[in-house]
FIROTOR-72099 format. One line per 2 residues: number of its first residue (from 0); their letters; for each residue x, y, z of C-alpha. Coordinates in steps of 0.25 Angstrom, whole numbers, plus 2048, in hexadecimal, padded with zeros to 3 digits. Layout:
NUM = A = X Y Z  ...
% end
This chain:
0 = MQ = F05 E21 769  EFE E14 764
2 = WE = EF5 E13 759  EEB E08 756
4 = SV = EEC E09 747  EF4 E0E 73C
6 = GQ = EE9 E18 739  EEA E1E 747
8 = FF = EF9 E1F 746  EF8 E27 739
10 = AM = EED E30 73F  EF6 E33 74B
12 = GG = EEA E37 754  EE5 E41 74A
14 = YG = EF2 E47 747  EF7 E3E 73C
16 = RF = EF5 E48 731  EFE E51 737
18 = VW = F09 E47 73B  F09 E40 72E
20 = GS = F08 E4D 726  F14 E52 72D
22 = YA = F1C E45 72A  F17 E46 71B
24 = VT = F1B E55 71A  F29 E52 720
26 = AA = F2B E46 717  F27 E4F 70B
28 = VI = F31 E5A 70F  F3C E50 711
30 = LI = F3A E4A 703  F39 E57 6FD
32 = EV = F46 E5B 703  F4D E4E 6FF
34 = AT = F48 E50 6F0  F4D E5F 6F0
36 = LV = F5A E5B 6F5  F5C E50 6EB
38 = RR = F58 E59 6E0  F61 E64 6E5
40 = HR = F6D E5A 6E6  F6A E55 6D7
42 = TL = F6A E63 6D2  F77 E67 6D9
44 = RR = F7E E5B 6D4  F79 E5D 6C6
46 = RA = F7E E6C 6C7  F8B E67 6CD
48 = GR = F8D E5D 6C1  F8B E68 6B7
50 = ST = F94 E72 6BE  F9F E67 6BE
52 = AT = F9D E64 6B0  F9E E72 6AC
54 = DS = FAA E74 6B4  FB2 E68 6AE
56 = NG = FAF E6D 6A0  FB5 E7A 6A2
58 = SS = FA9 E82 69D  FA6 E88 6AA
60 = P = FAC E96 6AE
% end
């Protein structure tokens, strides 16, 4: 397909709202997933650090 203007490209023949909305939702889900993974990784590293410190002090059973 060829468009005569940028506005026509973004309108996508009247379906632009659905097309670009789908891209936006997909991008948002990917960003949320990455943020969740980063937060989980930091939490697990923090817990592992505390566990290692506790084990090396001998205060853990």
